C-alpha angles and dihedrals in degrees: 000000000000092000091052092049090051091050092052093047091046092047090051092048092051092045093050091048091050092050093048089051092051093049092049090048087065089060092054099040113036095174107087095220092053090045091051092052090051091046091054090051090048091051090050090053091052092045093053090075099029095116097045107143101181107091095206092052091047092052091047091051092051093048090050091049090049091052090050089049092052091047095050104031117124114268091219108026119202114265122193109245093239094046121096109285090017121131093257097040111135092351115155093009115177112259118256115269096245090063092057095059110109123223117234090258091052092049091051091049091047093052091049092047094048093049093053 
């Protein structure tokens, strides 16, 4: 049972690392064809050790890969404009409801202006 739990946790860790690497590759290579070539190379590097059976070696490989990722990750990763912290995030938000309430003077002016 413990071995199976380790395998699941290890598989998740490797999968998450692989996905993070792919996403950061998009920050380095904007052209899709260049990104695809690099993604194939990255996949080959992960597949080299796919069938590793020794748990200690597998953990050491993942830790080494995570250190490499931290060393080479993009300093300013690409963020989609509509995503949180993107350039368009929360742009042109509707005003809060309490701001839209008219004062009596404004209501009077609005009624006069709309009847004209």
